[in-house]
Every structure is written in C-alpha cells, then in structure tokens.
C-alpha positions as CSV (number, residue, x, y, z in Angstrom):
1,X,-29.5,2.5,10.5
2,X,-27.8,4.5,13.4
3,X,-25.3,2.2,14.8
4,X,-24.0,1.4,11.2
5,X,-23.2,5.1,10.2
6,X,-21.5,5.6,13.8
7,X,-18.7,3.0,13.2
8,X,-15.6,4.3,12.0
9,X,-14.5,3.9,8.5
10,X,-11.0,3.0,9.4
11,X,-9.6,1.3,12.3
12,X,-6.3,1.1,13.8
13,X,-4.4,-0.7,15.9
14,X,-0.6,-0.5,17.1
15,X,1.0,-3.9,18.8
16,X,4.8,-4.7,18.9
17,X,5.7,-2.0,16.5
18,X,3.3,-2.8,13.8
19,X,0.3,-0.6,13.0
20,X,-2.7,-2.4,11.3
21,X,-5.1,-0.2,9.3
22,X,-8.5,-2.0,8.7
23,X,-11.0,-0.6,6.1
24,X,-14.3,-0.9,7.9
25,X,-17.3,-0.4,5.6
26,X,-17.8,-3.9,4.7
27,X,-21.4,-3.2,4.3
28,X,-20.6,-0.7,1.3
29,X,-17.5,-2.6,-0.1
30,X,-15.0,-0.5,1.5
31,X,-15.2,2.2,-1.1
32,X,-12.6,5.1,-0.9
33,X,-15.0,7.7,-0.1
34,X,-13.9,11.4,0.7
35,X,-14.3,10.2,4.3
36,X,-12.2,7.3,3.9
37,X,-9.2,9.1,2.3
38,X,-9.4,12.1,4.6
39,X,-9.1,9.2,7.7
40,X,-6.5,7.7,5.7
41,X,-4.4,11.1,5.1
42,X,-4.5,11.7,8.7
43,X,-3.6,8.3,10.0
44,X,-0.7,8.2,7.4
45,X,0.5,11.6,8.6
46,X,0.5,10.5,12.1
47,X,2.1,7.3,11.4
48,X,4.7,8.8,9.5
49,X,5.9,11.2,12.7
50,X,5.8,8.1,14.8
51,X,9.4,6.5,15.4
52,X,7.6,3.5,17.5
53,X,6.0,2.3,14.4
54,X,8.1,0.0,12.1
55,X,5.7,-1.6,9.6
56,X,2.1,-1.1,8.4
57,X,-0.2,-3.5,7.3
58,X,-3.2,-2.4,5.6
59,X,-6.4,-4.7,5.9
60,X,-10.3,-4.8,5.3
61,X,-13.2,-6.2,6.9
62,X,-15.6,-8.1,4.9
63,X,-15.5,-10.2,1.6
64,X,-14.2,-7.3,-0.4
65,X,-10.9,-5.7,0.1
66,X,-11.9,-2.4,-1.5
67,X,-14.6,-1.8,-4.3
68,X,-12.6,1.8,-5.1
69,X,-14.6,5.1,-5.3
70,X,-18.2,5.2,-4.2
71,X,-19.9,5.5,-7.3
72,X,-23.0,7.4,-6.0
73,X,-20.5,9.9,-4.2
74,X,-18.9,10.3,-7.6
75,X,-22.2,10.4,-9.4
76,X,-23.5,13.2,-7.8
77,X,-20.9,15.6,-8.4
78,X,-20.1,14.0,-11.9
79,X,-21.4,17.7,-13.9
80,X,-19.0,19.6,-11.9
81,X,-15.4,19.1,-13.1
82,X,-13.6,21.0,-10.2
83,X,-15.3,18.8,-7.7
84,X,-14.6,15.7,-9.4
85,X,-11.1,16.6,-10.1
86,X,-10.5,17.4,-6.5
87,X,-11.7,13.8,-5.2
88,X,-9.5,12.1,-8.0
89,X,-6.7,14.5,-6.7
90,X,-7.3,14.0,-3.1
91,X,-7.1,10.1,-3.7
92,X,-3.9,10.0,-5.8
93,X,-2.5,12.2,-3.0
94,X,-3.1,9.0,-0.7
95,X,-1.6,6.8,-2.8
96,X,1.5,8.9,-2.8
97,X,1.5,9.0,0.8
98,X,1.6,5.2,1.1
99,X,4.6,5.4,-1.3
100,X,6.4,8.1,0.9
101,X,5.5,6.8,4.2
102,X,9.1,5.9,6.1
103,X,7.4,2.6,7.3
104,X,7.0,-0.4,4.8
105,X,3.3,-0.8,3.8
106,X,2.0,-4.7,3.5
107,X,-1.5,-5.1,1.9
108,X,-3.2,-8.2,3.4
109,X,-5.9,-8.7,0.7
110,X,-8.5,-11.2,1.7
111,X,-11.2,-10.7,-0.9
112,X,-11.6,-8.3,-4.2
113,X,-9.9,-5.4,-4.9
114,X,-11.1,-3.3,-7.8
115,X,-10.5,0.0,-9.5
116,X,-8.9,2.6,-6.8
117,X,-9.1,-0.6,-4.5
118,X,-6.6,-2.3,-7.0
119,X,-4.9,1.0,-7.3
120,X,-4.4,0.9,-3.4
121,X,-3.2,-2.5,-3.2
122,X,-0.8,-1.4,-6.2
123,X,0.7,1.3,-4.0
124,X,1.6,-0.7,-1.2
125,X,5.2,-1.9,-0.8
126,X,4.3,-5.9,-0.3
127,X,1.3,-7.4,-1.3
128,X,0.1,-10.9,0.6
129,X,-3.2,-12.3,-0.7
130,X,-5.5,-15.0,0.2
131,X,-6.0,-17.4,-2.6
132,X,-9.6,-16.0,-2.6
133,X,-8.3,-12.5,-3.8
134,X,-9.5,-11.3,-6.8
135,X,-8.2,-7.9,-8.9
136,X,-9.8,-5.8,-11.5
137,X,-9.4,-2.3,-13.2
138,X,-13.2,-2.5,-14.4
139,X,-13.9,1.2,-15.2
140,X,-13.9,0.4,-18.7
141,X,-17.2,-1.3,-18.2
142,X,-19.0,1.8,-17.1
143,X,-17.4,4.2,-19.3
144,X,-14.7,5.5,-17.1
145,X,-11.3,4.3,-17.9
146,X,-9.0,3.4,-14.8
147,X,-6.6,6.0,-15.7
148,X,-5.4,6.7,-12.2
149,X,-5.5,3.3,-10.9
150,X,-3.3,2.7,-14.2
151,X,-0.7,4.9,-12.7
152,X,-0.1,2.6,-9.5
153,X,-0.9,-0.7,-11.7
154,X,1.6,0.1,-14.6
155,X,4.3,0.8,-11.9
156,X,4.0,-2.5,-10.3
157,X,3.5,-4.9,-13.1
158,X,4.5,-5.1,-16.9
159,X,2.6,-2.5,-19.3
160,X,1.3,-5.3,-21.4
161,X,-0.6,-7.1,-18.5
162,X,-1.6,-3.5,-17.3
163,X,-3.2,-2.7,-20.2
164,X,-4.9,-6.3,-20.6
165,X,-6.4,-5.3,-16.9
166,X,-7.4,-2.2,-18.2
167,X,-8.6,-2.9,-21.4
168,X,-10.6,-5.9,-20.5
169,X,-12.1,-4.7,-17.3
170,X,-12.3,-8.3,-16.3
171,X,-11.7,-9.9,-13.1
172,X,-8.4,-11.8,-12.5
173,X,-7.7,-14.2,-9.7
174,X,-5.0,-14.6,-7.5
175,X,-3.1,-16.8,-9.7
176,X,-3.2,-14.4,-12.6
177,X,-2.1,-11.5,-10.2
178,X,0.8,-13.3,-9.1
179,X,1.7,-13.9,-12.5
180,X,1.5,-10.4,-13.2
181,X,3.5,-9.4,-10.4
182,X,0.6,-7.5,-8.8
183,X,1.5,-9.7,-5.3
184,X,3.9,-11.3,-3.9
185,X,2.5,-14.1,-2.4
186,X,-0.8,-16.1,-2.5
187,X,-1.7,-18.3,0.7
188,X,-4.6,-20.3,1.9
189,X,-7.3,-18.0,3.5
190,X,-7.1,-19.4,7.1
191,X,-3.1,-18.6,6.7
192,X,-3.4,-15.0,5.7
193,X,-3.3,-13.2,9.0
194,X,-0.3,-15.7,10.3
195,X,1.7,-14.8,7.1
196,X,1.5,-11.2,7.0
197,X,2.1,-11.0,10.8
198,X,5.5,-12.7,10.4
199,X,6.4,-10.5,7.2
200,X,5.6,-7.3,9.3
201,X,7.6,-8.5,12.6
202,X,10.6,-9.5,10.3
203,X,10.3,-5.8,9.0
204,X,9.9,-4.5,12.6
205,X,13.1,-6.4,13.5
206,X,15.3,-4.1,11.3
207,X,16.7,-0.9,11.8
208,X,13.9,1.6,11.3
209,X,16.7,4.5,9.8
210,X,18.0,1.9,7.4
211,X,14.6,0.7,6.6
212,X,13.1,4.2,5.8
213,X,16.4,5.6,3.7
214,X,16.1,2.3,1.5
215,X,12.5,2.5,0.9
216,X,12.6,6.4,-0.3
217,X,15.8,5.7,-2.2
218,X,14.3,2.8,-3.9
219,X,11.0,4.8,-5.3
220,X,13.1,8.2,-6.1
221,X,15.6,5.9,-8.3
222,X,12.6,4.3,-10.4
223,X,12.0,7.5,-11.8
224,X,15.3,8.4,-12.8
225,X,18.0,7.3,-15.6
226,X,20.7,4.6,-14.9
227,X,23.4,7.3,-14.4
228,X,21.3,9.6,-11.9
229,X,19.6,6.4,-10.4
230,X,23.2,5.1,-9.5
231,X,24.4,8.5,-8.2
232,X,21.3,8.8,-6.0
233,X,21.8,5.2,-5.0
234,X,25.5,6.1,-3.8
235,X,24.8,9.4,-1.7
236,X,21.9,7.4,0.4
237,X,24.4,4.2,0.8
238,X,27.1,6.8,1.9
239,X,24.4,8.2,4.3
240,X,23.4,4.9,5.5
241,X,26.6,3.7,6.3
242,X,27.4,6.7,8.3
243,X,24.6,6.2,10.6
244,X,24.6,4.6,14.0
245,X,22.7,1.5,12.9
246,X,24.8,0.3,10.0
247,X,28.0,0.6,11.8
248,X,26.2,-1.0,14.8
249,X,24.8,-3.8,12.3
250,X,28.2,-4.4,10.9
251,X,30.1,-4.6,14.0
252,X,27.6,-7.2,15.3
253,X,28.0,-9.4,12.2
254,X,31.8,-9.1,12.9
255,X,31.6,-10.0,16.4
256,X,29.1,-12.6,15.9
257,X,26.0,-11.1,17.9
258,X,22.7,-9.5,17.4
259,X,22.2,-6.0,16.9
260,X,21.2,-3.3,19.1
261,X,19.2,-0.8,16.8
262,X,18.5,2.6,17.8
263,X,16.5,3.8,15.0
264,X,19.5,6.5,14.0
C-alpha cells in the first residue's frame, strides 16, 4: 500500500554522541536492496565527517535483522553481468565503509542475519546478539555460493567454521555464532537494548581521535606481514602519543583525575 512504500528504508537517530542506524523494511526482511545500500552509503559518509558522533549502533526492526540481497531485484538483472557485478560491487563498498568508518560500529542483532545480512554483521566491529538471533550463509541452497559474504565472515572467524557455514548453508544459532567468534556476546532479548547502549556509551566516553586512529590501525595491520604490522603500529602509536588527548590522558592518570578529551 501507499504508506508502506513511503517509509524510509533506513532510520537514523543521534543521541549522546551515539548514532543509531536502523534497517526499516521489516515487511521485506530488511533486504540490502539497491535503495538500502545507497541510503547506507550516504549516512556513513555523513557520519564519518561528524566529529560529534563517537559510536554507531546498527540495528533492525522486525524479527529479521537482514536477509541479505533482495533476490527479486537480483533475479530481474540476473542475465546482465554488468548490472549484477555493479550491485555486488556497491554492496562490497558499503561493507568497506563500515570497516573504514572512524567510529566503532556495534551490530545489535535481534533476529536472523543471512547471506549479505550475515556479511553485514561480520563487517561490524562488535556484535551483541539476542539469544533469539540466528546466522547463515545459505546461498549454496539456491545455487549461489555466498562468495562476498565469505570475505567478511572468513576475516571474522576461523576458516574451518567459515567453510562449515558456507558449504552447509544451514542456520546456526547464537551459541554456535559465539563459539565461532562471529559475535561477542549473547544476551536475553529483553536485555539487548540496554547492553548495546552501555557498550556504545563506554566507547563514546573515550577520546575519539584515539579510537579512530586505533580502529584504522587495527584493520590495516590485519592485512600485513608481522614486520610491516609492527612498523605500522609503531608509527600509529607515536602519532597517537603526540596527540593532545593521549598527553591529557596520561596526565589525568598520573594526577588521579578524570581526563578532559578534546578529540584531537
């Protein structure tokens, strides 16, 4: 109906230095449609330049976190390699945007996250899930191996567990996901909002320049050999130490007082 189509696919709320992005197509299982990907890119671009935002929560409305790509949309363009390639490239770019965002992102997973929805979860820095959450990379069941989700998932968990998910296509519960290392914490569904908010608040209380430098450095070193990783980390720590907030933090610690962060 008319009112349904007018609802924004992605909601945004800013409060106390924390930005919450909420997938808002519960009737369609929050697909990563072309429209959703476009909205995400625009919001992430805006957030990345907003110094007042210290942490991001990624949430979803309805019983499903995200079912991944909109299969109807994909099927409509399935005979055109260029169009399909463009869609997957745009989705990959959004995943990179989450990783490259200066602010840490906490996924608040209340329900099922499958295929590119599972990729989205794996692309976040921290994942807190309700005990009702489930995860799968089920592409193999419909003849489409989850190769792009595999990039994020295999970087979040061990390769044997990643292949188990990718080859079986089956649904794994929150306990499995925790055992695999895909999620940080399982909480009762009614405690999910509070747990995520507390974690986001603790991030927001820290120096934003320290957090952003640290997050960027963390992902850079993962792709490096050991020697290069140490060289890169030494450079980051030296730049971090010469920043105002690190000097202020050390002074505050030595003087037994609360630090006064300036974000520089």
